[in-house]
N, C-alpha and C positions, 0 to 999 in steps of 0.2 A: 513423424512424431504426434503424439496422441493430442496435444495443444492445438496442431494445425486442423487435423480432422475435426475437432469440435467445434473452431470456428467455421470451417466450411462446411459443416452439417447443419449449424445452428444459426447462422447469419449473423447474430453480434452476439456478443456478452458485456456484462457490466462489473468492473471490480471496484470498490469502494474503501479506502482507507480513512478511518475515523479515529479520533481519539477524544479523552476528557480533558487533555490539556496540551499544550505545545510542548515541543523538545523533546518527542519521543522519536522521531525517525518518519512520520508519517510522509512528509513530503518528499524525504529522501528515498523512500521505497517506491513512492508513487511516480517518480521520475526515472529511477531505474528501470521499473516495469514498463515506462511507456517506452524507454530507448531499446530495450530487448525484445520487446513485441514488434517495434517498427523494422528490427534487423531480421525478423521472421517473416517479412513482408505483410504484416497485418495494417490495416487502417484503422489508425489510434488517435484518439482525441483524449487529451490531460485536460480535465474541468476543474480549474482551480476555483473553489467553492467557498473561498476565504478571502473575499475584497479587502478587507481592511490591511490583512498581510500580504496578499498576491505572491507567497514566496515562488510558487512554480513558474508563474508567469514572469516574474522579476527574472527568475535562472535564465528562462527560456533567451531573455533578451540578450543576457553574456553569451548563452550558447550560439545565438544567431542563426545558424542553419540547423536543420532538424527534420527527419522523415516524419514528423508525428507534429500534431496542431496541439498547441496548448491557448485555452481563452479562461478569461475571468468571467465567472457568471455568479450575479448578486444572490440566486436562489437555487436549490437544488432541482425544482420544477424546470427551470429555464436548461438546466445541464441534460438533465434527464430526457429532453424532449428532442435533443441533438443525437441520441443513442442510434437510432436506427440508419443514420448516415454512415455508421463506421462499425469496422468489424470489431471493436474494443473501446468502450468509453471506460477511462480510468477517471474517478473521482478523488481527488484530493480535497476532504471535507474540513470543516472548520477546526480549530483548535479548542474545541469546544462542545459539549453536549447539548442538543437544543431539538425544538421538532423536527427540523430538517435532518437530523441525524437518523430518525425513525423512518423518514421518507426515503431516506436514500437506503438503509436498510431493506425497506420493502421491495424496492424495485431490483437491489443489486444481486447478482448470481454468487458473488462472495464479499464477503464484509471483511476487512481485515483491521485490526488493532493492533498497532506496534507498543510494546511495553517493556520498560527497564525492569532490573532486577530487584529493586527496593520495593519495601513493603509501601512506601508512598506511590508508587507506580502500580504494583500488581493489585491491591484492594480496590482502588478506584475503577480500572480496567475491568476487574471481574465484575463489579457492580453494575459497569455500563452494560456489559453482555447480558447480566441477569434481567437489567431492565428492558433490554431490546426484547428476550425470551417471553417476558412478561405480558408484553406488547403484541405479541404474536409471531416474533420472526422465528423461523427455523434454525433450531439450535446448529444443525450440522453445516450451516453456511457462514458460521463466524469462526475466525481464525485468528490467534493470536502469533504473532511474530517477537520473537525476543529481540532486542536491539540495545544498541550503546554498551555492550558487555565489556567486561575487562579480561575474562577468562574464558576457554572451555569449561572449567568446574561450575563458574559461575550459571553459564548456559544450561548445564545439566540440571542445577539447582532449581532454576526458574521453570523449567520444562515438566520436573517433576511435580513441582508446587502447582501448575497450571493443569497437567493431568489430573489431578484430583479434584478439580472444580467439573470436570466431564465436558470442558470445551477441548476443540483441535487447538493443537499448539504445532507450529512449523517445526519440524528437525532440523532446519538450517535457520541461521541467525546473522546478524552482523555486530562486528565487534566495535569499539569505541577507538578509532585510528584517524590521527592527523592527518594522514593521507586521504581518508575518504572526506575530510571535512576541505582539504585544500582542492582536492580534483572538482568538487560541487563549485568553489568559490571561481573555478575556469570555466564554470557552465556544461561541465560535463556530469555523467553520472556516476555512482558508486561503482557500477559495472565497468567503467572503463579506465578504473585506475591502472598506472602502469605495473604495479607490484602482482604478479602472476597469482600468488596464494589468495590476496585479497578480492581480485579479480574474480577468481574462481569460487571464492566464497557467495560474493554478490550475486554471480550470474547461476549459480546452483540454487540460490532462493529466489530469484526471480522465473527461473524455470519451474520451480517447487509451485509457486503461486498460479502460473498458468495452467498447470496440471491439476489443481486444485479446485478448478470450475465444474460445478456439477451441470 
């Protein structure tokens, strides 16, 4: 697989999930990626960089056993220092923008911003990427992932809108499903849901994210 070759040849990679507000699926995606990457025999650290919420860390306590590590880091600098010890460092960033967002984006190989389909989600999300580009971040490593969608039509609309902004947008997305919420309450990732079609959707997305690393 392409992603395995990348990690073998380049030692380690950093994927960061950021957002300008909570509830858009940032931690959901970060946890699913950690699970799927560990299944591919990668040594993974999921860095929870939001100590106040500690969403990913508390999720691991429910999960109990995992092939990857989850730690809380008060600062992005502390998380980034751990990167050389792993094949993949996944950063679950704070649910807000800050100086740490730019610091994370500077070091990450791929910066992912989940977004819903409403204007209230899309406009601030685009502004966030615009601010990063203005600060010197390479536009090519910024990626939108549509999340919490109600239909395939909604996904098409959001993808067409984001395409006009000039930023990359994942062709894969996550629907708003009760099954996804329930499986996470049980300490599992959305890619581990029992329903085949929903599991396939989540796994296709995580594979795409791994293959998007430059």
